[in-house]
C-alpha positions as CSV (number, residue, x, y, z in Angstrom):
1,M,-13.1,-15.9,14.6
2,Q,-10.5,-14.1,12.6
3,R,-9.1,-15.7,9.0
4,Q,-6.0,-17.0,8.9
5,I,-3.4,-14.7,7.3
6,S,-3.1,-17.3,4.2
7,Q,-6.2,-17.2,3.6
8,I,-6.6,-13.5,2.9
9,P,-6.5,-12.9,-0.8
10,A,-3.3,-10.7,-1.3
11,I,-3.0,-8.4,-4.0
12,Q,0.3,-6.7,-5.8
13,I,0.4,-3.0,-6.4
14,T,2.1,-2.0,-9.1
15,C,1.5,1.6,-9.4
16,I,0.5,4.9,-7.3
17,N,-1.2,8.4,-7.7
18,K,0.7,11.3,-6.1
19,P,-0.4,15.0,-6.9
20,N,3.0,16.0,-6.6
21,R,5.6,12.8,-7.0
22,N,8.5,14.9,-5.1
23,S,6.8,16.4,-2.5
24,D,7.3,15.1,1.1
25,H,4.3,16.9,2.5
26,E,1.4,15.2,-0.2
27,A,0.1,11.7,0.4
28,I,-0.4,9.0,-1.9
29,E,-4.0,8.9,-3.1
30,N,-4.4,6.2,-5.1
31,L,-2.9,2.4,-5.4
32,G,-3.2,0.3,-8.1
33,R,-2.3,-2.5,-10.5
34,G,-2.9,-1.6,-14.2
35,V,-6.1,0.1,-14.9
36,E,-7.6,-1.1,-11.4
37,K,-7.0,1.0,-8.4
38,W,-8.2,2.0,-5.0
39,P,-7.9,5.3,-3.0
40,Q,-5.4,4.8,-0.2
41,Q,-8.2,5.0,2.7
42,T,-10.0,1.7,0.9
43,V,-6.8,0.0,0.8
44,V,-5.9,1.0,5.0
45,T,-9.6,-0.4,5.4
46,A,-9.0,-3.3,3.5
47,I,-5.6,-4.2,5.6
48,D,-7.3,-3.2,9.0
49,Y,-10.4,-5.4,8.7
50,R,-8.2,-8.0,6.9
51,T,-10.3,-8.4,3.9
52,H,-7.2,-8.1,1.4
53,R,-3.8,-8.1,2.0
54,F,-1.1,-5.9,-0.5
55,Y,2.3,-6.1,-1.8
56,T,4.7,-4.6,-3.6
57,L,7.8,-6.3,-5.4
58,V,10.5,-4.3,-5.9
59,N,13.8,-4.8,-7.2
60,G,13.1,-8.8,-6.3
61,V,11.7,-7.7,-2.8
62,R,8.5,-8.2,-1.6
63,A,7.2,-5.6,0.8
64,W,3.9,-6.2,2.7
65,L,1.8,-2.9,3.0
66,E,0.6,-2.1,6.9
67,T,-1.3,0.7,8.2
68,R,-0.4,3.6,10.5
69,Q,-1.4,6.4,12.2
70,G,-0.6,9.7,11.0
71,R,-1.2,13.0,12.4
72,Y,-4.4,13.1,10.7
73,R,-5.6,9.8,9.3
74,R,-4.3,6.3,8.8
75,Y,-2.2,5.5,5.8
76,V,-0.2,2.5,4.6
77,Q,3.4,2.1,4.5
78,T,5.6,-1.1,3.1
79,V,7.4,-3.3,5.5
80,A,10.3,-6.0,4.6
81,D,12.4,-7.9,6.9
82,K,10.7,-6.0,9.8
83,K,12.2,-2.5,8.7
84,W,9.6,0.4,7.7
85,Q,10.6,1.3,4.0
86,N,8.7,3.5,1.6
87,N,9.3,1.2,-1.6
88,L,5.6,2.8,-2.8
89,L,7.2,5.4,-3.9
90,H,9.1,3.7,-6.3
91,L,6.6,2.6,-8.2
92,P,5.1,4.6,-11.5
93,E,2.0,6.4,-11.4
94,C,-1.3,4.7,-12.3
95,P,-3.0,5.7,-15.7
């Protein structure tokens, strides 16, 4: 039996780690909130298996993270108003 979306814990992502913030070719390595952070593939697995939901809050707009299939692996990207966006790149670096 699948869990109802409202029953899945939601976590706000407030920061990311990326080796080179300005590179379009390097992926986000970690996503987090404060001092707590997770590797991107852990977040992908949590979303795909519906154990957790993740979202960003940028300029007062909540955008949910969803997974996408890239050329080599799955990754996360935000969706707001049914539009794929890259709100994660607006977040500061995690400590």
